[in-house]
N, C-alpha and C positions, 0 to 999 in steps of 0.2 A: 416252935420258933417261927415267927412270921418271915416270909420272904418278900423282898421288894425288888422290882425290876428297875435297873438303871434307866434314866431318861432316854438314853440312846436306844436301848432295847425296845422300850415302849414305842418310840417313834417309828422304828422299823416294823413292829407288829401292826401298828395303826395304819401304816402306808400300804400293807399288803393288798387289801381289797382294791386299790386304785388300778391294778393291772387288768381288771376285768370290768371295765365300764360297760353299762348296758345301753340300750337304745333310749334316746331322749323321749321318744314317743310313749315309753312306759310310764311317764309321769302324769299323763293326761287323765282327767276324771272320766268315768263312764257310768252310764245309768243301767241299761238293761243287762241282766245276767241270765245265763242259761240254767234252767231248772234241771238238776240231776235226774235222769230218767227213772232211776230206781227208788227215788225218795218218796216216802209216804206223803199223801196229799196234805196232811196237817202241817207239814213243813214247807208247803208251797206258798207263794205270795197270797196274802188274803184277797178276797174278792174286791176289785176296785182299786187295788194298790197302785199308787202313782209315785214316780220319782221326780226330784227337783234338785236344784243346786243353790247354795248360798255362798256368797263371797263378800268379804269385807276388806276394802282398800287393797293393799298389796298382798294380803294373806292368801293362802292356798284355797282353791275351790273345795268346798265340802258338800258331799252328797247327803240328801235326806229323802225319806219316803213317808207316805201317809196312806191310811185307809180308815174308813168309817163304818159305823154300824148300819144295819138294814133300815132301822127307823130313825126317829129323832134322837140325836145324841144327848147323853146325860152328863157329859164332861169331856175334857181333853187331857191327854197325857203325852208329855215329851220324854222319850227315852234317850239317854246318853250311854251307849255301850262302853264296856271296858276295853282294855288293850287287846288288840288282835281280833276283835269281834266285828263282823259286818252286820248290816241290818238283816241280811238273810237268816242269820242265826237266831233272830228274834221273831221270825214270822209266825211261829206257833203261838207265841205269847201275844203278838198283835191280833191274831185271829180270836184268841180267847177273850181279850179285852174288848174287841169289836162286838163279840157275841154278848158281852155284858153291857153294851150300850155306849161305848166310849170311842172317840176319835183318837187314833194312835199315830203319833209322829215319832220317827226315829232319825236322829241326826248323827251321822257317822263322824268319827273323830278325824282331825287333820292327819293326812298321810295314811289313812286306813280305809278298808272297804273299797267303795267306789270313789273315794275322794282323791283329789290331786296329790301326787307325790312330790316330795322335796328333793329326792335323789332318783337316779336311774334304776335303783334296785327296789322293785315294787314290794317285795316281801320284807323290807326293812322298815320297821316303825320308827320314824325319825321326827324329832321335834326339838327345837332349841329352847322352847318355852311353851307352857300351857296357855299363855295369854290369848293366842289366836282361837283356841277352843272356847275359852270363856267369852271372847268377843263374838264369835259366831253363834254361840248359844243365846246371848242377849239379842243379837240381830234376828235370829230365827224366831224368837218369841215376839219381838216388837214388830217386825216387818212381814213375817210370813204367817205365823199362827194368829197373832193379834187378838188374844183373849180380852174380853171387856174387863176393865179395871175400876169402873166407877162405883160398883157395888149397888147400883140403883136397880130395883126390880128383881125379877127372878132370872138369874144368869147361871150358866153352867160353870162348874169349877174347873180350874186349870192346875194340873199337878206336874212337877218335873221329877223324873226318876233317873237317878244316876247309879250305874252299876260299876263295881270295881273302882278303878281310878276315874271313871266317869262321875262317880259320886264326889270326888275331889273337885272336878270341874263345876258340877252343879252347885256345890257349896260356895265356891269362889265367885260364881256368877251372882248368887244371892247376896253375898257380901258387897258386891259392886252395884247393887240396886236392882237386880232382876226381880220382877214381880211374879209371884205364884201364890196360890192358896195354901199349898202344902208342898213339901219336898219329901220324897221317898228315897232312901239310900239303901241299895241292895248289895250286900257284901261290900261295903265301901272300903277302899284301900287307902289308908293313911300311912302305912309303912309296909314295905315289901317283905314277904316271908321267904322269897325264893331268889335272893340276890346271888350273883355269881362270885361275890367276894364280900368280905366283911363290910358292913354298911359305911362306916367312916372312911375306909380306904376307897370304896367304890365311889362315894361322893367326891372325894378329892381327885381321883383319877378322871371321873366323868367331867367335872368342871374344868380341870386342866386341859383335857382334850377339846372341850368346847371352846375354850379360850384360844386355843391354837388353830381353830377352824378344822379340827380333825374329829369332831364329835359325831360325824356321820357314819362311823364304823362301829361294829359290835365289839363288846368285850371279848378278848381272845378266848376261843373255845366255844363261844355261843354260836349257834347255827341258824341258818335261814330255814325256810320251809322245805320239807322233804315229804315225798309220798309215804315214807316209812315213819314219819313223825307220829307222835301220840295223838289220839283223838281225846275228846273230853273225858271219857271213862278211864283211858290209860293214864291221862295226866292227873287223875284224881280230882277233877272238877265237878263230877256228878257221879251218882250211883246208877244212873239210867243208861243202859247200853245204846238204845235206839236214839235217844236225844243227844247222847254224847257223840254220836257219829254224824249228826246232821251238819254241823259247821264244816267238818272235814269233807263231807260229800259236796258241799257247795264249792269248796276250794279246789277239789279235784276237778270239778266240771268247769271252773272259772279261774284260770291262772291269775287274773288280776286281783282276786280276793285273797290270795295266799299271804300269810304273815308268819315270819319267824321271830327270832329274838329282837328286842329293840336296840337302837343305837346307844352309844355312850351318852350323847347329848340328851336323849330321851330320859335317861336316869337322872341327869342333872336337872332337867326341866321338872321331872316328877318331884324331886326333893325341894326344889325351889317353891313349887306350888304348895307342898305340904307346909313349909315354913310360913309362907304368906297367908295361907288359909288359917293356920293355927293362931295367928296374931289377931284376926278379925272376927272370930266366931260370935262374939257378942253382938255383932251387927246383923246377924241373921234373925230377923224378926218374924219369921213364919214358922208354923209348927213343922217339926222334922220327925219322920217315922223311919227309924233305922232297923233294917231287917238283916240279921247276921247269921252266919253259918258256924256251927260248932266244930266242923271238921275242915276248916279252910286252910288250904296249902298255899294260898296266894296273898292273903291279907292277915296281918297280925291282929289278934283280938284286943289287946290292951289299948292301942291307940283308938280303936273304935269306941270303946267304953269311955275313954278320956274325952274324946270329942263330944260324944252325946252328953256327958256330964257338964261340959262347958257351954254347950248351946243353951240359949234361954228357954227353948221349948222343944225338948227331944224325948222320945220314948223309944227304947230299944227292945226288940223282940228277937230272941235267939232261937234258932232251930238246931238243937243239939246233934241230931243225926244227919244234918245236911252238909254238903260240900259247897265250894265257892259259888258255882253257877246255879243259883237258886231257880232261875228260869228254865234250866235244863234238868232239874232233879226229878226223882220219882214222884208219882202222884201223891204219895203220902206226905211229902214235903211241899211240892209245888202247888197243890190245891190250897192249903192254908196260906201260902205266900200270895197267891192270886186273890184269895179272900181278903187278905190284909190290904192289898192295893184297892180292891173294890170298896171295902169299908171306909178307907181313907177318902176316896172320892165322894162316896155317898154322904159322909159326915159333913162335907162342905157344900152340899146342895142346899139351896134356900128352902125354907119350910113353906108348904102350900098355904095359901091365904085361908084364914078362918072363915067358916061358913057364917053367913049373916044370920 
């Protein structure tokens, strides 16, 4: 038998966090993070890594970073991380892609990583809409990365990679006219497998709270960041113990990077974006490479297959033994995943001119 809280009880529960408001300065964006002293060098910032900020209108400031290969680049890739991930958690992948000849950009999501926060609680992933993420992604490509789009002569390819719910943002941006040679969706999340309540009830509660301007709090019982919280291995995001501990190490050394459970409004924003994206999939006129995990505890597989089947040009590759965070998996999974990214970029390179 399902149990429903009366409205008055919900109002009281939602108001509880108001008694512990934090410092307004905690909202500010920041660039440089402290490298954990015990962290293996492969998880350090790639050589030449540089930070920057992007801001569109009245939206929050979002942090991005970039690094390039030692020689002439063979393409560019923009990574949109999933919920709770900072750019630091992708440093090893950025290094590996740099070594393969690519410029790597990482745009952190609104209210996450080093981006500006909407609330005084820095470990609260809060957003009332994914639209600012989509707008920032388009602005990032148009004003910062500025890949050539005329198709004249030999130009390097540009690929956008969306991980987790970052894949949802990537698809929505493509539907709204973002240009890219190809999109790669890594464990994309189109329906949450780990909701704190039945989906329909959660959506109703989340949208109700957002409408009452109370969406900035968590669902009762969900927690913020703690030192005792699970790392990637304990949370069953990867089978690799060392890689699974990297993000937690960055958060231990940098309190500003810490992330706990999302706000109620974030859930409402996620499902709003799912609905909007699902209506416009036929507008995505670029090839899509979907890389999915067979042991995913974050994203449900059926919506992934349905989205790929609806997209005009989509190919799905599933890694049966992999967990959600493919970029943090063991080498037996991660190497083929990196090869798939590499092959996608290489396939878009212009052919060399024929010899006379």
